[in-house]
PALUMTI-158617 format. One line per 5 residues: number of its first residue (from 1); their letters; for each residue x, y, z of C-alpha. Coordinates in nm, 3 decimals. Layout:
NUM = a = X Y Z  ...
This chain:
1 = xxxxx = 7.581 1.349 -8.502  7.573 1.714 -8.511  7.615 1.699 -8.910  7.290 1.476 -8.909  7.121 1.705 -8.682
6 = xxxxx = 7.233 1.984 -8.927  7.090 1.807 -9.233  6.784 1.722 -9.066  6.725 2.106 -8.962  6.782 2.194 -9.309
11 = xxxxx = 6.507 1.961 -9.458  6.255 2.075 -9.172  6.353 2.464 -9.286  6.288 2.378 -9.652  5.969 2.151 -9.551
16 = xxxxx = 5.853 2.458 -9.340  5.898 2.691 -9.642  5.727 2.469 -9.874  5.441 2.415 -9.630  5.384 2.788 -9.523
21 = xxxxx = 5.461 2.969 -9.884  5.432 2.710 -10.169  5.159 2.426 -10.033  4.863 2.652 -9.939  4.775 2.783 -10.289
26 = xxxxx = 4.844 2.432 -10.446  4.635 2.266 -10.178  4.364 2.507 -10.233  4.415 2.432 -10.639  4.374 2.063 -10.536
31 = xxxxx = 4.035 2.123 -10.384  3.888 2.238 -10.679  3.594 1.968 -10.772  3.747 1.867 -11.094  4.090 1.788 -10.969
36 = xxxxx = 3.935 1.628 -10.652  3.735 1.388 -10.845  4.022 1.319 -11.063  4.241 1.255 -10.770  3.985 1.000 -10.652
41 = xxxxx = 3.956 0.839 -11.000  4.321 0.781 -11.030  4.344 0.613 -10.686  4.043 0.398 -10.766  4.206 0.285 -11.079
46 = xxxxx = 4.544 0.193 -10.895  4.503 -0.166 -10.846  4.434 -0.211 -11.238  4.718 -0.010 -11.330  4.973 -0.213 -11.106
51 = xxxxx = 4.821 -0.537 -11.242  4.846 -0.423 -11.624  5.207 -0.284 -11.561  5.302 -0.612 -11.427  5.164 -0.796 -11.686
56 = xxxxx = 5.356 -0.568 -11.937  5.694 -0.638 -11.752  5.647 -1.002 -11.756  5.578 -0.990 -12.158  5.876 -0.757 -12.217
61 = xxxxx = 6.141 -0.950 -11.977  6.318 -1.131 -12.234  6.423 -0.823 -12.403  6.629 -0.711 -12.144  6.847 -0.999 -12.238
66 = xxxxx = 6.813 -0.995 -12.606  7.081 -0.963 -12.858  6.939 -0.668 -13.006  6.911 -0.385 -12.782  6.955 -0.634 -12.444
71 = xxxxx = 7.241 -0.774 -12.246  7.320 -0.981 -12.543  7.241 -1.324 -12.334  7.020 -1.517 -12.603  7.003 -1.829 -12.376
76 = xxxxx = 6.837 -1.628 -12.092  6.605 -1.446 -12.340  6.499 -1.800 -12.488  6.438 -1.968 -12.138  6.241 -1.670 -12.019
81 = xxxxx = 6.045 -1.678 -12.379  6.010 -2.057 -12.332  5.796 -1.975 -11.992  5.620 -1.675 -12.091  5.467 -1.785 -12.463
86 = xxxxx = 5.220 -1.991 -12.345  5.114 -1.726 -12.112  5.115 -1.471 -12.362  4.747 -1.469 -12.440  4.629 -1.410 -12.112
91 = xxxxx = 4.898 -1.176 -12.014  4.803 -0.951 -12.316  4.422 -0.973 -12.219  4.514 -0.841 -11.862  4.699 -0.536 -12.047
96 = xxxxx = 4.409 -0.505 -12.281  4.151 -0.460 -12.004  4.360 -0.233 -11.769  4.634 -0.016 -11.946  4.440 -0.024 -12.297
101 = xxxxx = 4.127 0.066 -12.165  4.271 0.356 -11.939  4.054 0.626 -12.106  3.740 0.454 -12.063  3.790 0.346 -11.708
106 = xxxxx = 3.891 0.685 -11.615  3.609 0.861 -11.794  3.332 0.618 -11.618  3.504 0.698 -11.274  3.530 1.061 -11.322
111 = xxxxx = 3.176 1.074 -11.397  3.079 0.894 -11.090  3.297 1.080 -10.855  3.186 1.442 -11.009  2.834 1.328 -10.983
116 = xxxxx = 2.892 1.219 -10.626  3.021 1.571 -10.553  2.698 1.735 -10.684  2.468 1.475 -10.516  2.563 1.612 -10.175
121 = xxxxx = 2.418 1.927 -10.302  2.125 1.778 -10.492  1.997 1.446 -10.425  1.845 1.416 -10.743  2.194 1.386 -10.921
126 = xxxxx = 2.270 1.024 -10.937  2.631 0.922 -10.898  2.546 0.584 -11.094  2.356 0.797 -11.347  2.670 1.024 -11.385
131 = xxxxx = 2.898 0.728 -11.419  2.671 0.571 -11.700  2.615 0.902 -11.888  3.004 0.979 -11.895  3.062 0.628 -12.025
136 = xxxxx = 2.807 0.677 -12.327  2.888 1.033 -12.365  3.275 0.895 -12.437  3.119 0.643 -12.679  2.965 0.895 -12.877
141 = xxxxx = 3.297 1.042 -12.997  3.411 0.710 -13.140  3.368 0.601 -13.514  3.212 0.253 -13.465  3.234 0.197 -13.835
146 = xxxxx = 3.606 0.188 -13.833  3.599 -0.093 -13.556  3.689 -0.422 -13.682  3.390 -0.700 -13.711  3.497 -0.883 -13.407
151 = xxxxx = 3.493 -0.527 -13.216  3.886 -0.517 -13.172  3.919 -0.185 -12.969  4.237 0.003 -13.033  4.445 0.112 -12.756
156 = xxxxx = 4.463 0.441 -12.910  4.088 0.515 -12.876  4.034 0.376 -12.520  4.376 0.373 -12.372  4.599 0.639 -12.256
161 = xxxxx = 4.612 0.875 -12.573  4.249 0.956 -12.534  4.265 1.021 -12.159  4.293 1.392 -12.182  3.974 1.362 -12.439
166 = xxxxx = 3.765 1.130 -12.195  3.840 1.353 -11.897  3.683 1.653 -12.083  3.391 1.463 -12.215  3.317 1.336 -11.867
171 = xxxxx = 3.314 1.675 -11.715  3.127 1.853 -11.982  2.863 1.538 -11.974  2.805 1.568 -11.594  2.808 1.961 -11.606
176 = xxxxx = 2.518 1.939 -11.856  2.347 1.656 -11.667  2.341 1.833 -11.326  2.237 2.162 -11.488  1.942 2.010 -11.640
181 = xxxxx = 1.863 1.856 -11.315  1.923 2.167 -11.125  1.683 2.352 -11.371  1.428 2.096 -11.320  1.423 1.968 -11.669
186 = xxxxx = 1.301 1.639 -11.548  1.001 1.400 -11.538  0.833 1.444 -11.194  0.700 1.106 -11.061  0.416 1.061 -10.794
191 = xxxxx = 0.557 0.972 -10.442  0.404 0.645 -10.452  0.662 0.545 -10.729  0.968 0.342 -10.588  1.283 0.558 -10.571
196 = xxxxx = 1.478 0.340 -10.802  1.203 0.394 -11.074  1.170 0.789 -10.976  1.531 0.824 -11.026  1.528 0.675 -11.376
201 = xxxxx = 1.250 0.896 -11.503  1.449 1.202 -11.320  1.748 1.129 -11.532  1.573 1.063 -11.848  1.560 1.387 -12.021
206 = xxxxx = 1.896 1.514 -11.885  2.060 1.209 -12.002  1.911 1.247 -12.333  2.009 1.564 -12.392  2.378 1.487 -12.326
211 = xxxxx = 2.378 1.174 -12.531  2.208 1.372 -12.839  2.452 1.666 -12.780  2.765 1.439 -12.775  2.647 1.246 -13.059
216 = xxxxx = 2.601 1.546 -13.265  2.954 1.696 -13.174  3.125 1.366 -13.194  2.982 1.210 -13.513  2.766 1.493 -13.662
221 = xxxxx = 3.053 1.698 -13.869  3.205 1.523 -14.147  3.595 1.511 -14.128  3.569 1.638 -13.736  3.733 1.389 -13.486
226 = xxxxx = 3.748 1.555 -13.130  3.961 1.287 -12.989  4.213 1.279 -13.259  4.212 1.667 -13.274  4.316 1.674 -12.897
231 = xxxxx = 4.590 1.452 -12.935  4.718 1.623 -13.266  4.701 1.950 -13.068  4.911 1.822 -12.809  5.152 1.668 -13.063
236 = xxxxx = 5.189 2.006 -13.254  5.284 2.193 -12.965  5.625 1.997 -12.943  5.888 2.170 -13.115  6.123 1.894 -13.320
241 = xxxxx = 6.493 1.952 -13.341  6.826 1.795 -13.243  6.985 2.110 -13.046  6.960 2.172 -12.652  6.667 2.416 -12.675
246 = xxxxx = 6.446 2.254 -12.886  6.488 1.923 -12.679  6.437 2.098 -12.352  6.106 2.205 -12.512  6.015 1.889 -12.597
251 = xxxxx = 6.097 1.724 -12.262  5.928 1.994 -12.077  5.591 1.943 -12.248  5.649 1.544 -12.181  5.666 1.651 -11.827
256 = xxxxx = 5.330 1.889 -11.866  5.153 1.618 -12.040  5.236 1.350 -11.794  5.103 1.597 -11.518  4.784 1.649 -11.675
261 = xxxxx = 4.723 1.265 -11.704  4.850 1.210 -12.059  5.136 0.985 -12.176  5.390 1.262 -12.246  5.653 1.023 -12.380
266 = xxxxx = 5.399 0.882 -12.637  5.262 1.215 -12.768  5.618 1.381 -12.778  5.769 1.102 -12.944  5.499 1.091 -13.209
271 = xxxxx = 5.650 1.421 -13.343  5.999 1.373 -13.235  6.075 1.016 -13.313  6.188 1.070 -13.698  6.423 1.328 -13.532
276 = xxxxx = 6.549 1.079 -13.241  6.578 0.775 -13.486  6.788 0.973 -13.737  7.034 1.094 -13.426  7.061 0.758 -13.270
281 = xxxxx = 7.134 0.591 -13.589  7.396 0.857 -13.685  7.546 0.812 -13.360  7.561 0.435 -13.362  7.721 0.456 -13.717
286 = xxxxx = 7.997 0.705 -13.607  8.056 0.487 -13.294  8.119 0.185 -13.529  8.340 0.396 -13.744  8.542 0.519 -13.462
291 = xxxxx = 8.422 0.865 -13.544  8.334 1.184 -13.320  7.963 1.114 -13.207  7.742 1.383 -13.372  7.453 1.429 -13.139
296 = xxxxx = 7.426 1.454 -12.765  7.063 1.526 -12.670  6.903 1.195 -12.799  6.604 1.020 -12.683  6.815 0.752 -12.500
301 = xxxxx = 7.035 1.040 -12.343  6.699 1.193 -12.207  6.550 0.855 -12.096  6.864 0.725 -11.881  7.015 1.052 -11.768
306 = xxxxx = 6.739 1.293 -11.705  6.396 1.077 -11.669  6.575 0.803 -11.533  6.291 0.618 -11.307  6.023 0.702 -11.073
311 = xxxxx = 6.188 0.470 -10.846  6.284 0.750 -10.609  5.914 0.838 -10.563  5.821 0.474 -10.497  6.114 0.439 -10.239
316 = xxxxx = 5.981 0.766 -10.072  5.633 0.584 -10.052  5.781 0.270 -9.883  5.939 0.509 -9.636  5.612 0.692 -9.546
321 = xxxxx = 5.411 0.677 -9.230  5.085 0.687 -9.442  4.936 0.364 -9.490  4.818 0.380 -9.850  5.179 0.545 -9.944
326 = xxxxx = 5.366 0.259 -9.801  5.132 -0.004 -9.963  5.168 0.175 -10.300  5.530 0.170 -10.249  5.602 -0.175 -10.192
331 = xxxxx = 5.355 -0.268 -10.468  5.504 -0.054 -10.733  5.861 -0.052 -10.635  5.952 -0.357 -10.838  5.787 -0.218 -11.173
336 = xxxxx = 5.960 0.127 -11.114  6.296 -0.041 -11.141  6.219 -0.162 -11.502  6.076 0.209 -11.568  5.691 0.133 -11.527
341 = xxxxx = 5.563 0.437 -11.386  5.207 0.437 -11.429  5.104 0.302 -11.070  5.309 0.564 -10.922  5.187 0.833 -11.128
346 = xxxxx = 4.797 0.733 -11.097  4.799 0.582 -10.766  5.002 0.830 -10.560  4.884 1.030 -10.765  5.161 1.274 -10.918
351 = xxxxx = 4.917 1.345 -11.218  4.705 1.630 -11.120  4.872 1.679 -10.787  4.955 2.050 -10.740  5.175 1.994 -10.447
356 = xxxxx = 5.406 1.771 -10.698  5.394 2.004 -10.985  5.718 2.196 -10.876  5.954 1.880 -10.842  5.775 1.694 -11.145
361 = xxxxx = 5.799 1.994 -11.394  6.030 2.235 -11.278  6.264 2.002 -11.095  6.288 1.784 -11.391  6.352 2.064 -11.585
366 = xxxxx = 6.631 2.199 -11.382  6.782 1.844 -11.407  6.762 1.839 -11.766  6.966 2.182 -11.790  7.224 2.043 -11.544
371 = xxxxx = 7.288 1.719 -11.754  7.295 1.936 -12.048  7.576 2.137 -11.909  7.770 1.837 -11.821  7.713 1.698 -12.184
376 = xxxxx = 7.855 2.018 -12.329  8.145 2.002 -12.118  8.209 1.668 -12.231  8.148 1.486 -11.900  7.824 1.309 -11.997
381 = xxxxx = 7.895 1.017 -12.227  7.687 1.045 -12.534  7.436 0.748 -12.636  7.561 0.509 -12.898  7.328 0.229 -12.864
386 = xxxxx = 6.949 0.154 -12.864  6.849 -0.015 -12.555  6.518 -0.174 -12.437  6.315 0.046 -12.270  6.197 -0.160 -11.963
391 = xxxxx = 6.626 -0.203 -11.895  6.698 -0.020 -11.541  6.842 0.305 -11.614  7.195 0.266 -11.471  7.252 -0.055 -11.656
396 = xxxxx = 7.095 0.116 -11.982  7.306 0.399 -11.973  7.590 0.188 -11.927  7.513 -0.030 -12.226  7.374 0.271 -12.428
401 = xxxxx = 7.688 0.441 -12.385  7.910 0.178 -12.523  8.015 0.041 -12.172  8.129 0.370 -12.066  8.163 0.352 -11.676
406 = xxxxx = 8.088 0.710 -11.630  7.729 0.681 -11.756  7.602 0.474 -11.486  7.734 0.678 -11.216  7.574 0.975 -11.354
411 = xxxxx = 7.256 0.806 -11.364  7.271 0.699 -11.021  7.374 1.043 -10.901  7.034 1.203 -11.077  6.848 0.931 -10.912
416 = xxxxx = 6.975 1.053 -10.585  6.908 1.427 -10.685  6.524 1.310 -10.804  6.486 1.172 -10.445  6.622 1.479 -10.309
421 = xxxxx = 6.367 1.697 -10.538  6.068 1.530 -10.433  6.152 1.466 -10.052  6.048 1.789 -9.916  5.730 1.820 -10.136
426 = xxxxx = 5.652 1.452 -10.023  5.689 1.533 -9.659  5.451 1.818 -9.664  5.191 1.593 -9.889  5.269 1.316 -9.626
431 = xxxxx = 5.167 1.545 -9.332  4.873 1.665 -9.497  4.768 1.292 -9.534  4.849 1.200 -9.187  4.622 1.483 -9.075
436 = xxxxx = 4.356 1.344 -9.281  4.381 0.996 -9.136  4.379 1.153 -8.778  4.057 1.354 -8.858  3.881 1.054 -9.020
441 = xxxxx = 3.989 0.824 -8.751  3.862 1.050 -8.497  3.506 1.097 -8.664  3.519 0.699 -8.677  3.541 0.697 -8.331
446 = xxxxx = 3.269 0.971 -8.257  3.012 0.783 -8.468  3.097 0.449 -8.313  3.075 0.619 -7.961  2.745 0.787 -8.053
C-alpha cells in the first residue's frame, strides 16, 4: 500500500512539474488561431477517420493469416476473403471518401473554422464562404488534365500526402479573404437587400481575388506543382542509410511529420524504401543460409520495436474521466491493436497538440536510442522476415524475428514504456479538458437560469 502511495506521489510530482513548467508555454502555443482551427478540424473529421480505418482493417484482415507475411493459415485467410470479397466495392468506397479525401476534407473544415474565428471580430467574414473558398482554392492547385475521364481522384492528390499543402492553402486563402474584407474591398449593398444576398455580394471581390491568385500560382507556371514540391521537400529532408544515425534521423523526421499532420511513415518510406527493401532481403537470405544477420535497423525493426503502436494512447483515453476521450478510446482501441493510428492521431488529437510534442517526438526518440543500444549489445533480435503491417506488434516481432521468444517480450516492454511516456502529459491535458468541460457546464446553467 505504501509502495502504491509512493508511486502515485511520484506521478503527481511529475504531473505537477509538467503542468507548472512545461505545459504553460505549450498551452499558449495551442491557442494560436491556426493551431486552434486545426485542432477543431481534426476533432470534426474523427468519425470519418474511424470509419475509414475500420474499413481498411476489414479489407486487410485476411493478410494477417496469409502464407506470405502472415500467420501461414491459408484456410483462415481464404475463409475471411470469401466473406470480405463481396463487400470489397463498398468497403473501398468508404476508404475512398474518408481517408483518401483527408486533405480535401481538412482544407474545407480548416477554412470554415479559421473564418469562424475571424467572424467573431468582423461579421462580414462568413465561415461558410471561408469553407467554400478554401475548397476551391485547393482545387486551383490540381492539374485536372491529368485526371482520368471518369474523374478518378488519386489518393495522393486529395489524401494524406497533400494534407500539409491543403492546410497551407486554406490558411493563405482565408488570410487573403479576410484581409480584403477588412480593407472594405467589397460590394456594398443597400440595407433593404436580404442578408443572405448581401453576404454573397460582400464576398464576391475577395473570393474572386483568392481564386485568381491561387489559379495563377497553382497552374500559371509551367512545370511548377506546389503540392508535389511540398511532398518532395519533406522527402528530401530524410537522409537514407542503413546505420543507426541515419535511421534515427529518418525516424525522428517520421515523428515530426506525423506531428504536423502528414503521414510521416509514407513520406519517409518514399526515400528509405529501396534501402529498407535491400536490408530486409539480405537479412532473409542470410537467415535462410544460417549466416550472420547483416542489418539490425530495418523498417520492421523500427515498426515492431520502437513505433510499436498507439494502443497505449488509446488505452489512456479509455481510462480518462473526459467523456470525449473515453468515447474516442473505446472506438479506436480495436483499430490500434492492428496498427491503425489515424483515429487517435487526429481525434485526440496528437497532431499539432503542443502538449504531446514531448512524448511523441522526444519520447519516441529516446525509445529508439534505448532499443538501438539493446540491438548493438545483441539483446534485441534482428528482423528476418517481412510481416503484414496490420499484424499486432508483439505477434509481428515474434514472426519477423524468426519466432524468437525474446522479440515479443521486448515489444511488450516498449508498449509499457510508451504508456508511461504519455501518462503524465495525458494527465495534464485531461485536467485542462475537465476544467474546460466544467466551465462550459457552468455557462450552460447560467444561460438556462437567465
